[in-house]
N, C-alpha and C positions, 0 to 999 in steps of 0.2 A: 504494500500500500504506500502510495506516495505521501510526502509530508502534507500536501494540500488535500489529497484525495482526488482521484481522476474519475470523472463521470462522463460516460458516453451517452449522448443524446441522439436518438434515431427517430427521424420523422421526415416524411416526404414533403411536408409543407415547410418552407424555409422560415416563414414568420413564426411558426411554433418553435422551431429550433432556436431562433434568435431570442425569443422571449424567455425560454428556459435558460439559455446561456447567460442572459442578463441577470436573472434571479440567482443562479448558482455562482456566477463569478463574483457578484456582490457579497456572497458569503465565503469568498476565498477558496472556492473549489476550482480545480483545473478542468475545463470542459472541452471535450472532443465531440465533433459533430459527424453524423452520417445520415444518409437519406434512404438507403435501401438495403436489402439483404445481400445483394450481389457484392462480393468483395469484403464482406463482414469479417470473415476469418482472418484475412491479412490485416485488416484494421485493428482487430482485437489483439493480435500478436504484437503489433507495433506499439499500441498505446497501453495495453495491460490495464484496463479500467478497473476501478474498485466497485462500480455500480453502473447499471445500464437503465436509462429511462427511455422507453420506446413507445411509439404510438401503437395502439392495438392493431392497426392495419397499415402496412407499408406498401409501396408501389408494387413490390414483388414478393410479399410474404406477410407474415403476422408476427405478433409478439411471441407466440408459441414457437415459431421457427427460430427466432433469436435465442430463446432459451435452449433449444436443441443444439444450436451451433456452439454455445458456451459449454454445454454439458459434454460435448465431444472432446473438449480439451481439458485434461485433468488439472492443468494449472489455472483454469478459469471456471471450472465447474461450480465453484462456490460463490461466484459473483452474483449478487442479487439482481433480479430483473423486475422492474416495476412497469406495468402497462399503463398507458394513459388513454382513457376512453372518453367518448363524448359525454356530456353532462346528462345525468339521469338515465344512462343506458345500462339498466340493471342486467340485462341479458349478456351484454359484453363483459360486464364486471364478473359475473359468475363464470363465464367461459374462460376468462383469463385465470381465475383462481383454479378452475378445473384443470387447466393446462399446466398447473404447477408453478405459476409465476408467484413471486414473493409478495407482491401487493399490487393494488390497482388504485389509481387516482383519477377521479372524474374531472375533466376539463370544463370550465376554468377552475382553478384552485388558488387558495391564498398562499403567499410566500411562507407564512408561519407553518402551515401544514406540510407543504413540500419539504421545507428544510428540516422539520422535526422528523419526518419519515426518512429522509436521507441520513440524518444523524443516527437514528435508531438502527437502520440497516447496516451502516458502516461500523457501528459499535459491535453488532452481532457478528459481522464477518471478521472483524479484527480478533474477536474472541475465538472464533473457529480456526483462524489461521494460527493463532498461538497454540491451540491444542494440537493442530496438525504438525506444527514444527516440533513440539515436544515429543509427539508420538512417532515421528519419522525414524524408522529403523535405519534408513540410509545415512542420516546424520550421525548415528552411533557406529557406523562402519559395518553394518550387517546386510547391506544391499537393499534393494527395493522391497517395500512391504507389499504383501499380497492384498490386492483390492477385492473386497467382496461386497455385493449389493447389500444395502442397509434397508430393512423394512421396518415399519413401525411395529410396536408390540401387538400381539393378537388382540388384547383388550387393554386399553389405557384407562386410567382413572381420571374422570373429569368432574370438577366441582363447579357448580353454578352458585355465584355469590350475589345475592340480590337485596334490594332494600326491604322487601317484605316476603313472608313465606308464600303468599299467594302468587307473587310474580315468579318465585323460584319453581313452584309447582307447575305453573303454566309453561315456563321455559323448558322444564324437564319433559313435560308431555309433548311439546312441539318438536323437541330435538331428538327424542328417543327413536322415532322411525327413520331419522336421517343419519344416524351414526351407529357404528358397531361397538362403541366404547361404553364403559360403565359410567352412569351418571348419578350424582348426588347433589343436593342443594342445601344451602345455608343462607342465613341472613347476615348482612354486614356487621350488625352488632355482635354476632356470634362467630367472630373470626376464630375463636378458640376451637370451635368445632372442626374447622378446616385443619388447624394445626395440631390437633390432639392425636391424630394417627399418622400413618405414613403420608408423606407429601404427595398430593395429586400430581399427575403428569401435566395437567392443564387446569387453569381456573378462568372461567368466564365471569366478568365482573360488571355489574350495572353501575355506571358512573354518575347518573343523575337520578333524582332531583337534588340530593344532598351532596356535600363535598366529601363525604366519607369514602366513596369509591376511589377517588384520586389519591387520597391519603393511604388507603389500603394498598394500592399499587406500589407506592414507594416502600411501604412496610414489608410487603412480601418480597420485593426484589432485594431488600437489604438483609433478609434472614438467611442463614445458612441452609435451612431445610428447603426453602422455596426459591433460592437464588436462581436456580436453573429451570424452574417450572415455567411452562408456557403461560403467558398472561394475555388475555384478550379482553379489551374494554368495549362496552356497548354504550353508545350515546343515542338518545332518542331523536336528536335533530342533527342537521349537518353543521355542527358548530366546530369550525376549523380551529379556533383558539383552544377550546377545551380538548379537542383531539390532539393538538400539538403538545399541550401540557401533559396529557396522559402518556404520550409516547416518550417524552423526556423523563417522566417518572418511572419508566420501565416497562410499559406495555409493549408486547411484541406486535400487536396489531390492534386496530380500532375499527369497529363496525359502526358506521354512521347511519342514522335513520331508523334506529331501533333494532330489536332482536329479530333477525331473519335466520331461521334454522338452516336453510340451504347454504347460506354464506358461512355461517358459523361452522358447519360440518366440514366444508371445504378448507377453511382456514385451519381447523383443528388437524385435519389429516396431514397437511403440508408441514405445519409447525411441529407436530408430534414426531413425524418422520425425522425432521432435522434434530429434534431433541434426542431421539433414540441414537442417532449417529454420534452426536456430541457426548452423550452419556457413555457410549462404548469407548470413545476416545479417552475420556477421563479415566475410565476403569483400566484401560490399557496403560495409561501413564502411571497410575497408581501401582499396577502390577510390575511394570518395568522398574519403577523406583524401588519397590520392595525387593525385587530380585537383584538390583544393583547393590543392595546393602545386606544380602543374605548369602551365606555359604550354601551352594547347591547340594552338597553331600549330606551335611548334618542338619540343615535348616536353622543353624545358629546365625547370629550376625557375623559379618566378615570384618576384615581389617579396616576397610573404609568407614564402616559404622563405628567400630571401636575407637578410632582416632577422634572422630567427631564427638562421640559420647564422652570420652575422657576429657576432651577440651571443655565441654559443657560442664562436666562435674567440677573441673578446676575453677571455672568462672563462678559457679554457684558457691564453691567453698570460700572464695574471696569475699563474696557478698554476705554469706551467713556466718563466717568465722568457724565453720565446722571442719573437722578433718575428714580425709577420705583415703582409700587405698586402691592401688592397682596391683593385680597379681598376674604373673606369667606362669602357666602350668604346662607341663610336658609329660606325655605318657612315657613311662620308662621302658627301655629296650623294645621300642616299637618296630625297629628294623627286623628284629628276630621274629616278630609276629608276621610281618610281611613275607619274610623268607620261608617260614614254615607253612603258612596258610595261603600265601599269595595275596595280591592286592584286594581281591574280593573279601578275603577274611579280614584284612586290615581295615577295609571300609566298614565292615560290620562292627569292629571294635570302636572305630571312630564315631559311628552313629550312636552306638549304645552309650559310649562315654559322654557324648554330647547330651543325651537325655538325662543321664545321671547328674551332670554338671548343672544343667538348667534346673533340675528338680532341687538340687542342693541350694542353689542361689535364690530361686523363687523370684519374688519381687524386690529383693534386697539390692539388686544391682543388675548389671548386664554380663552376659557371657558371649564371647566371640571366638570363632576359630580363625586364627590369623596366619595359618600356614602349616602344612603337614600334620603333625600330631601335637601342635602347640596351640594353646588357648590363652585368651586374655580375659580377665574378670575385673570389672570396675565396681567398687563399693562406695557410694556416696554416704556422707553423714555417719561416719563410724570412728571409733577409737582404735588405737593399735591393738588393744586386747580383743576387741570385737572382730577385727580383721583376722587375727590369728585363729580365733575360734572358728570363724567361717572357713578358713583354709583347712583346718583340721576336719571339719565336716565334709569338705570336698574330697580330701584324701580318703576318708572312711567310705564315702559313697562309691569310690572306684574300687577299692580293694576288698570291701566287705563281702562281695558276691562275685564269684568267678564269671567269666564271659563264656557264652555258649557259641562255638564256632563250627562251621560245617566240616564234614569229613574228619571229625575227631571224636574219639570215643570218650574223652574226658573233658571236663571243663577247664578253661585256661584262666589263670590268675593274671591280673593286670594291676599295676600300681602307677602312681603319679607323683611327680615332684613339683613343688610350688615355691616360687619366689615372690615375696610380698614386700611392697614398698608402701609404707604408710607416710602420709604427708599432712602437715598442718599448714594453714594459710600463710604464715610468715615465710615458709619455704618457697612459696610461689612468688612473693613480691620481690625476690632478688633478681628475677629475669622477666622477660616478656613471656606471655602465657605459652606460646608455641615452643620456645626453647625449654621452658620449665617442664612442660608435659613430656617432651622428648627425653629430658634428663630423668624424669620419673621412670619412664619405660626402661632406660638403660640401667637404672638402679634395680628395678625389679628383675631385669635379665641377669644382672650380677648375683642377685639373691637366688635366682633359679640355678645358676651354675654352682653356687655354694651348696645348695640342697643336693644336687646330683653328686658333687665331689664328696659330700659327707655320707654317701651310701644310698641315695635315692629313697623314694617312698617317704618323703618327709617335707616339712615346711621350713623355710628360712626367711627371717624378717630383716629388712633394712629400714630403720626409721630415722636416719640422719637427714640433714638438710638436703633439699634437691640441688 
C-alpha cells in the first residue's frame, strides 16, 4: 500500500471520473483513472491500486468483471472493489453484492460517505495484508505456501442487536428464510447478553433512533472478544453523515434505508467468508509462533523461548527486588543410551525426561530443552534454598523410576546432573541486562560441570555475584 493510498477509478463517463478524482485527491489519495475493461490487467500491474471504484456498467464489461480480473492475480486478489450504481437502483445494488463486490455506493453520494467507506476498506485491507505477511511461509524460507479455497463456516452465529425486542423478532423472522446461518436477537440495553457467551461471527446493529447503536459499534470493535466480529449497521434513512460516522466507529458495512433481509444476507455471506479466511490466518500465525518457541521432540520450550523468558525474569527481579534462579540440567551418560538403544531409544528417554521435568516444575517456572540432552529451568521469585530444593526434586523425578525402552528386557536407570545459579537483584545492576543474563547462564554451566566432575546425579549451586 502506498503512503497516500492509490485508488483506481473506472468509468466510461469522463465527468464521473473527474468528479471522483477531485473528491479523492482533496483527501490526499493518489488517483489513477481508467474507462474500460480492455487493458485493465496491464493497468493494475502498473499502478498496484489499494482500492478500485468502478461504475456498475463499463463500455465493455461490468463491475463483476473487474472483480474477476483482480481475483486472477494473487497479488491483487484482496483489493476491495466498490461498485457505483445509479441512484435508487436497488436491483443493481443487490446484483453487485451478489457478484461479491465489497460494497456499493449509489450515485450521487456525499464526500463524507465516500471517504468514510474508503477509509474503512483501506483499514481492512491493511489488516489483511499484515496477516498475510506474517503468515507467509516464503518469508521464513520455506517456499510458497499452499493456497486452498476458503469457504465460510457451514453455520455462522449471527446476533441481531436492536432497540426493542419486537424489532429484533421481526428482523429475525424476515432474515431466517434468507440465510443458512444461526440467528439470535438482543436489545441494545442488553449488550451483556451478546457478550456472555462465545462471540458471534457477525452482529447486525440498529443504529437509530437513539445514539446507543453508534456507541455500541465502537465498544464492540475495541473489545478483544469482538474485535474481529463482522459488524453491520442498519440506518432507517439515507443519512450519509450518520453512515460515515458508523463506518469510522468500526462498522464493516452500512445498510441505508432500513432493514432489507436480501441485502443483509448478501453482505453477511461476503463478510463472513472474509472473516473465516482472516481467522484461519490468525490461527496459522499463532501456530507458527508457538512452534517457533517449542522443541518439536519433547514439546518443551526451546532455547529461543528460554532466553526471552530468562531476560523477562531478570527484569521482573529488578522491579520487585526478589531473587531468582537459572538451572542447567544434563542427562548423565546419554551417549551410552544412544549407543545401546539407538536414536529412537534416546528420543524416548528425552521425551519421558521432559515430562518428568515439567511435572516437577509445574507452574513454579519454565523448562526448556536447549540442545541434545541439556535442559534449562528458570525459577522466578525464589530463594537459594528454594532453588536447591526444587533441583533436588528434579533429580529425584528422573532417577526414582527407571525408563522403559524398546527391545530391552529390563528397565534402564537414568540420572541427571544440575547446575544452579541463584541471583539477587544487586547482581544484575552491575551490567546491562543482556550481559548479566549471559553471565548467569555461564555461571550455571560452570555449576553443571562441577556437578558432573563430582560424580554426576547431583546438584551444584553457585550463588556468587553475576
